[in-house]
VODREN-62596 format. One record per residue (C-alpha): residue number from 0; residue in one letter; x, y, z. Coordinates in nm, 4 decimals. Layout:
VODREN-62596
+-----+---+----------+----------+----------+
!   k ! r !        X !        Y !        Z !
+-----+---+----------+----------+----------+
! NUM ! A !        X !        Y !        Z !
...
+-----+---+----------+----------+----------+
//
This chain:
VODREN-62596
+-----+---+----------+----------+----------+
!   k ! r !        X !        Y !        Z !
+-----+---+----------+----------+----------+
!   0 ! V !  27.8720 !   6.4058 !  -8.4959 !
!   1 ! R !  27.6354 !   6.1305 !  -8.5097 !
!   2 ! I !  27.7995 !   5.7740 !  -8.6359 !
!   3 ! S !  27.5391 !   5.5617 !  -8.8330 !
!   4 ! W !  27.5729 !   5.1723 !  -8.8103 !
!   5 ! Y !  27.3598 !   4.8859 !  -8.7055 !
!   6 ! G !  27.1643 !   4.9950 !  -8.4595 !
!   7 ! P !  27.0886 !   5.3701 !  -8.3700 !
!   8 ! Q !  27.2878 !   5.6499 !  -8.4764 !
!   9 ! M !  27.5189 !   5.7278 !  -8.1896 !
!  10 ! S !  27.7881 !   5.9989 !  -8.0899 !
!  11 ! V !  28.1612 !   5.8694 !  -8.1194 !
!  12 ! R !  28.1917 !   5.8802 !  -7.7618 !
!  13 ! S !  27.9221 !   5.6584 !  -7.7365 !
!  14 ! L !  28.0255 !   5.4362 !  -8.0125 !
!  15 ! A !  28.3236 !   5.3626 !  -7.8356 !
!  16 ! T !  28.2530 !   5.3211 !  -7.5295 !
!  17 ! S !  27.9494 !   5.0628 !  -7.6575 !
!  18 ! R !  28.2481 !   4.8616 !  -7.8651 !
!  19 ! L !  28.4638 !   4.8586 !  -7.5184 !
!  20 ! M !  28.1646 !   4.7231 !  -7.3415 !
!  21 ! E !  28.1118 !   4.4273 !  -7.6104 !
!  22 ! T !  28.5045 !   4.3670 !  -7.5741 !
!  23 ! W !  28.4739 !   4.3592 !  -7.1963 !
!  24 ! A !  28.1368 !   4.1447 !  -7.1677 !
!  25 ! H !  28.2659 !   3.9036 !  -7.3887 !
!  26 ! G !  28.6025 !   3.8184 !  -7.2157 !
!  27 ! Q !  28.3741 !   3.8080 !  -6.9415 !
!  28 ! D !  28.2215 !   3.5086 !  -7.0987 !
!  29 ! I !  28.5363 !   3.3759 !  -7.0990 !
!  30 ! I !  28.6380 !   3.4530 !  -6.7664 !
!  31 ! D !  28.3392 !   3.2626 !  -6.6308 !
!  32 ! A !  28.3642 !   2.9791 !  -6.8565 !
!  33 ! L !  28.7121 !   2.9207 !  -6.7270 !
!  34 ! G !  28.6257 !   2.9575 !  -6.3797 !
!  35 ! L !  28.7985 !   3.2637 !  -6.3059 !
!  36 ! T !  28.7349 !   3.6181 !  -6.1659 !
!  37 ! R !  28.8379 !   3.9791 !  -6.2771 !
!  38 ! P !  28.8665 !   4.2085 !  -5.9727 !
!  39 ! A !  28.6289 !   4.5450 !  -6.0271 !
!  40 ! T !  28.8395 !   4.8413 !  -6.0818 !
!  41 ! D !  28.7882 !   5.1929 !  -6.1670 !
!  42 ! R !  28.8969 !   5.1127 !  -6.5057 !
!  43 ! L !  28.5437 !   4.9907 !  -6.6142 !
!  44 ! R !  28.3599 !   5.3551 !  -6.5106 !
!  45 ! H !  28.2806 !   5.3800 !  -6.8566 !
!  46 ! I !  28.1082 !   5.0778 !  -6.8942 !
!  47 ! A !  27.9345 !   5.1073 !  -6.5520 !
!  48 ! H !  27.8269 !   5.4504 !  -6.7185 !
!  49 ! L !  27.6669 !   5.3186 !  -7.0268 !
!  50 ! G !  27.4753 !   5.0639 !  -6.8583 !
!  51 ! V !  27.3140 !   5.2939 !  -6.5846 !
!  52 ! S !  27.2487 !   5.5738 !  -6.8571 !
!  53 ! T !  27.0611 !   5.2941 !  -7.1054 !
!  54 ! Y !  26.9030 !   5.0832 !  -6.8217 !
!  55 ! G !  26.5817 !   5.2647 !  -6.8371 !
!  56 ! W !  26.5617 !   5.2972 !  -7.2350 !
!  57 ! S !  26.6477 !   4.9372 !  -7.2974 !
!  58 ! F !  26.3117 !   4.8639 !  -7.0951 !
!  59 ! K !  26.1162 !   5.1621 !  -7.2824 !
!  60 ! N !  26.2575 !   5.0430 !  -7.6027 !
!  61 ! R !  26.0696 !   4.7238 !  -7.5649 !
!  62 ! G !  25.7425 !   4.8676 !  -7.4299 !
!  63 ! M !  25.8262 !   4.7456 !  -7.0618 !
!  64 ! D !  25.8382 !   4.9941 !  -6.7257 !
!  65 ! P !  26.1786 !   4.9763 !  -6.5919 !
!  66 ! F !  26.1175 !   5.1191 !  -6.2541 !
!  67 ! G !  25.8649 !   5.0910 !  -5.9910 !
!  68 ! P !  25.7356 !   5.3904 !  -5.7822 !
!  69 ! G !  26.0835 !   5.5298 !  -5.6139 !
!  70 ! D !  26.2989 !   5.3252 !  -5.7523 !
!  71 ! R !  26.6250 !   5.4694 !  -5.9103 !
!  72 ! L !  26.9528 !   5.2850 !  -6.0780 !
!  73 ! G !  27.2860 !   5.4518 !  -5.9622 !
!  74 ! Q !  27.6260 !   5.4059 !  -5.9553 !
!  75 ! R !  27.9061 !   5.4375 !  -5.7229 !
!  76 ! R !  28.2512 !   5.4588 !  -5.7656 !
!  77 ! S !  28.5631 !   5.4122 !  -5.5160 !
!  78 ! S !  28.9444 !   5.3231 !  -5.6156 !
!  79 ! A !  28.9199 !   5.1122 !  -5.3162 !
!  80 ! A !  28.6263 !   4.9241 !  -5.3475 !
!  81 ! G !  28.6079 !   4.9092 !  -5.7501 !
!  82 ! L !  28.2448 !   5.0161 !  -5.9160 !
!  83 ! K !  27.9132 !   4.9526 !  -5.7336 !
!  84 ! I !  27.5787 !   4.9344 !  -5.9448 !
!  85 ! S !  27.2611 !   4.9539 !  -5.7366 !
!  86 ! V !  26.9144 !   4.9515 !  -5.7935 !
!  87 ! S !  26.7083 !   5.1102 !  -5.4576 !
!  88 ! S !  26.3534 !   5.1661 !  -5.3995 !
+-----+---+----------+----------+----------+
//
């Protein structure tokens, strides 16, 4: 099932994840403004997955090349270390 909204149609799961991301991002804006820190934990895995899976599309959507030769974007999860997002060549 695809849901119509302001942007392109999305699956129910992707729409819920994107709303969670918006809430988290604006909450992070408040944390930053107050000079506080929020620990990285595995509970943000859905947001990290959304960022990794849409990274290339966000550049292509604007006619830009997201990667150089051999570059790749990935995520790694570890309960002890939280989430790690990396761009590597």
